[in-house]
C-alpha positions, -999 to +999 in steps of 0.1 A: +545+738+290+525+711+300+491+733+311+499+750+277+502+720+253+467+705+276+448+738+267+459+736+229+449+701+229+415+700+244+408+735+221+418+712+191+392+684+199+371+709+207+369+721+173+370+688+162+340+681+177+317+714+167+329+704+133+316+670+134+282+686+154+281+710+122+285+681+099+259+659+113+236+688+112+241+695+073+236+655+066+206+656+088+194+689+070+202+674+036+181+640+047+155+659+056+153+683+019+159+654-002+138+629+019+119+606-005+083+600+005+071+569+011+055+552-020+015+547-020+002+508-018-006+496-047-041+496-055-060+464-060-091+459-081-115+486-092-126+499-060-156+532-052-173+542-084-171+580-087-203+584-101-200+620-115-171+605-137-194+575-145-221+593-159-200+617-179-182+586-195-215+571-204-223+601-222-188+607-238-188+569-250-221+576-272-205+600-296-189+571-311-223+558-317-235+593-337-205+596-358-205+557-373-211+554-410-221+527-429-249+500-421-257+504-384-262+478-360-279+481-329-287+516-335-292+534-301-290+571-315-330+577-330-317+600-357-288+586-371-297+558-402-270+541-426-249+562-445-220+559-470-229+526-482-212+528-517-180+542-503-150+522-516-166+507-548-148+525-569-118+505-564-139+472-555-135+477-517-162+480-485-152+509-468-187+518-458-175+513-418-151+538-401-164+571-385-170+608-398-144+627-380-161+656-366-194+676-378-190+668-415-187+636-434-153+631-445-132+598-434-098+613-427-075+578-417-050+601-400-071+613-370-092+580-372-064+557-371-055+579-339-088+575-323-086+540-328-049+539-307-057+563-281-091+544-275-071+508-274-047+523-252-074+533-230-094+499-227-058+483-220-051+505-192-086+508-178-111+481-193-116+471-159-126+502-149-144+503-177-165+468-170-172+483-137-197+508-151-207+485-172-194+506-206-161+483-220-184+464-246-197+500-257-156+510-261-150+475-282-180+482-306-165+516-312-130+506-314-141+472-339-159+498-359-127+518-368-105+491-373-131+470-397-129+499-418-086+501-415-082+465-422-104+473-455-085+502-462-054+480-460-057+459-493-022+452-505+010+453-486+022+490-499-015+502-505-035+525-477-067+544-487-061+572-462-098+597-473-128+589-487-146+619-497-130+656-512-132+680-482-134+710-506-167+698-515-178+681-482-174+716-468-194+731-496-223+711-487-247+711-453-270+680-453-275+646-432-251+618-437-282+595-448-288+619-477-256+623-495-255+621-531-222+636-535-192+618-552-166+604-524-136+598-542-108+573-526-072+587-516-044+561-517-007+562-506+017+539-520+051+534-528+051+560-555+029+589-534+043+579-497+024+586-462+048+578-438+027+594-410-005+580-419+007+545-427+025+546-390-002+560-375-026+532-387+001+504-383+001+519-344-035+517-342-038+481-355-011+471-331-029+485-302-059+469-313-041+432-318-034+435-278-071+444-269-088+418-287-060+390-277-081+375-254-115+380-268-109+370-308-075+359-316-082+352-354-092+392-354-063+395-333-038+384-353-050+399-384-047+430-369-011+425-363-003+410-397-017+443-412+001+463-383+036+448-393+031+449-427+018+487-428+049+499-406+076+483-428+057+500-454+057+535-438+096+530-426+105+517-464+090+545-484+093+575-466+075+609-470+047+629-455+010+628-465+007+664-463+034+666-489+023+642-514-013+652-509-010+696-501-050+697-502-051+680-468-028+705-449-058+727-447-079+700-424-051+676-408-019+686-418+011+666-406+041+683-393+064+653-396+066+612-392+091+604-371+065+605-341+045+583-358+073+559-368+084+562-332+046+554-320+044+528-342+072+507-335+063+510-295+030+496-299+046+469-323+073+461-294+043+460-270+024+434-293+052+410-303+077+414-277+100+413-309+134+437-297+140+450-329+110+473-326+125+482-291+159+488-307+143+513-335+129+535-310+160+535-288+189+528-306+183+534-341+159+565-340+155+580-307+184+608-315+171+614-345+127+618-338+125+613-299+131+652-291+146+637-256+142+663-230+120+685-244+086+682-237+057+681-263+018+685-265+002+652-275-021+649-300-038+636-335-006+656-353+023+649-323+027+615-308+061+623-290+050+628-258+023+596-262+053+577-270+076+590-241+049+576-219+042+547-231+078+536-233+079+545-198+059+517-189+088+493-200+110+511-182+086+509-148+076+475-150+108+460-170+124+443-199+147+419-190+157+414-226+171+449-231+208+458-241+225+487-219+220+510-251+180+504-251+177+508-213+195+541-219+169+551-243+140+538-220+156+563-193+157+590-216+119+585-228+112+582-188+128+612-182+114+632-209+078+619-201+086+634-163+094+664-180+060+665-198+042+657-165+061+689-147+048+709-171+015+701-164+016+708-126+007+739-116+030+743-088+057+727-106+086+754-114+089+745-153+049+747-154+035+757-182+020+792-178-003+788-208-035+782-183-066+803-181-080+821-151-101+792-145-073+768-146-077+753-178-043+745-198-050+763-229-025+761-258-045+768-291-076+783-295-086+763-324-103+731-306-091+746-274-096+712-253-077+688-273-044+697-255-058+696-219-074+667-223-048+650-235-025+659-213-045+650-185-047+614-199-015+608-198-009+624-164-036+598-150-018+572-166+015+581-158+003+583-121-011+553-120+026+534-138+041+555-104+014+536-082+015+504-098+056+503-093+055+519-059+071+553-075+070+575-046+075+609-063+090+627-096+114+654-094+109+686-113+140+713-109+141+697-072+104+702-063+086+662-058+058+655-066+032+626-060+013+607-081-018+622-061-008+656-073-009+640-113-043+627-106-052+660-094-042+681-122-062+657-144-096+658-120-092+697-124-093+695-160-118+673-160-137+693-135-135+720-159-147+705-186-177+691-170-191+728-155-166+737-131-154+767-149-164+802-153-190+801-181-206+768-153-210+755-190-202+715-195-186+711-229-198+676-230-227+678-247-257+657-233-237+661-199-252+684-170-279+709-171-260+732-192-242+725-226-241+737-261-272+739-278-259+750-312-231+723-321-215+725-351-227+692-366-246+688-399-262+659-387-273+670-351-286+700-367-310+692-393-344+673-386-343+636-389-356+622-422-357+654-438-339+657-472-329+691-478-299+682-507-262+696-506-279+737-496-293+729-463-277+759-454-306+777-435-302+747-407-264+759-405-276+798-399-304+790-381-302+805-342-324+778-326-310+753-307-302+719-328-334+698-329-308+666-324-287+660-295-249+652-307-246+636-271-212+630-260-196+652-285-164+675-268-168+708-284-136+726-292-138+748-259-134+783-246-111+812-256-081+821-234-104+841-212-124+815-206-154+825-225-177+809-252-197+817-280-223+790-288-231+797-322-228+770-351-209+789-372-188+790-346-167+757-356-134+769-340-156+765-304-186+742-310-175+717-334-169+679-317-143+653-332-138+618-326-102+621-315-111+642-289-138+618-277-110+592-276-087+610-249-120+623-227-132+587-222-095+575-218-092+604-193-128+597-177-122+560-175-089+565-155-112+588-131-139+562-124-121+547-098-088+536-085-074+502-098-038+491-104-027+486-143-015+456-156+025+454-157+019+439-193-004+444-218+000+406-227 
């Protein structure tokens, strides 16, 4: 009886002991599986320069000079001269500045404002790195050339001029900008003819630029911020798409909606002012309607959702002490969506996009194929640096973890592809490397300097010889899905450069030039 009792007790404890061992083993295994990587050290001031990216950045920055309109100051492009000096005169305005959007001579306010917003963001995040390679002043000059134009294009609270020139007429001409004689009509949005998307994008550009110039020219910064706030109020009060107001632009820069621009503009105004009403606008009041939380999207001149998600992640990373619980919840959703965007980019992520070329380039659209991978790579570098600076060790993608280094490696792979590490062994950045496109779809570059062809200079479009002038710094459209590229001036799908592509490329290369911590606040 006693022996039997002892045996049962011993057996019971043995079972308990075995179970305990198994539980400990399971816990250890779980800990190993969910182990959080140690955060990498926070980078200090700009470190060693990567000369490849520094050289590429110096080339890319020059395209803004190529695209300038108006009376040129300290012109460094030998084949460019003054142009469009009378733009805006019919309305009593000076709209001579600004930049031509691509290979034509149109001033489309929508992509031009986006160019300024992204260029401002690049300077705010990586101005110290631009300075380290002596390119910050060039970036500031390009930005101010656009914002000077945007200020003049906003002559009263509820009026914004959003276009100079008739695109149908412009595209029927092939001539140098210096010799243009065609009429260049003005297009405006106002209370009766709304354009929330373009007005909000312009507000974003001015708010972001106000931060750039805040420590450099306080009067100019204040002026930009005044315009930004008035434009945002106008955009939000009189809602409607400029593509509906002006169906003609649907063939050129069609806006697919204005909700993203409202969020984008309000986010920049929050950074510029610290006014909580702007943060409430994007998190509590309009997040559910416009943010598409949880759904990754592609950042571009038309779609600002991914950019907004990364920009507002900055607030979540580095703190917003005055935010309400509802606002903090919205910020967490923006950051969670930004991480979903990142997970879609990383090639080894379970949720990675499968739309890539065999050469490794993210490929979304055959027209201007490089715009999406370059913009996505810029966001990846920025997000990686937010993680490093905040000592965030990893993001989780459907159970698999990735580090800031993984994000940076993705961005580097896309940049290297663009700079010549691709099946064509071709640099898609004009003027960089020993092999780059020779027949860039660009009127000014294709016609010999000082030649007045009139409107009908189409023999220079159809010519099969290389351009007589190099559109230095232009990022062309890029390859087809099979990594091929046809270097023909008539192939605008692949060979036309644009200022908005250049803006995100400058941001990307500035982030790769070296490594440094980002500022935890723009102010």
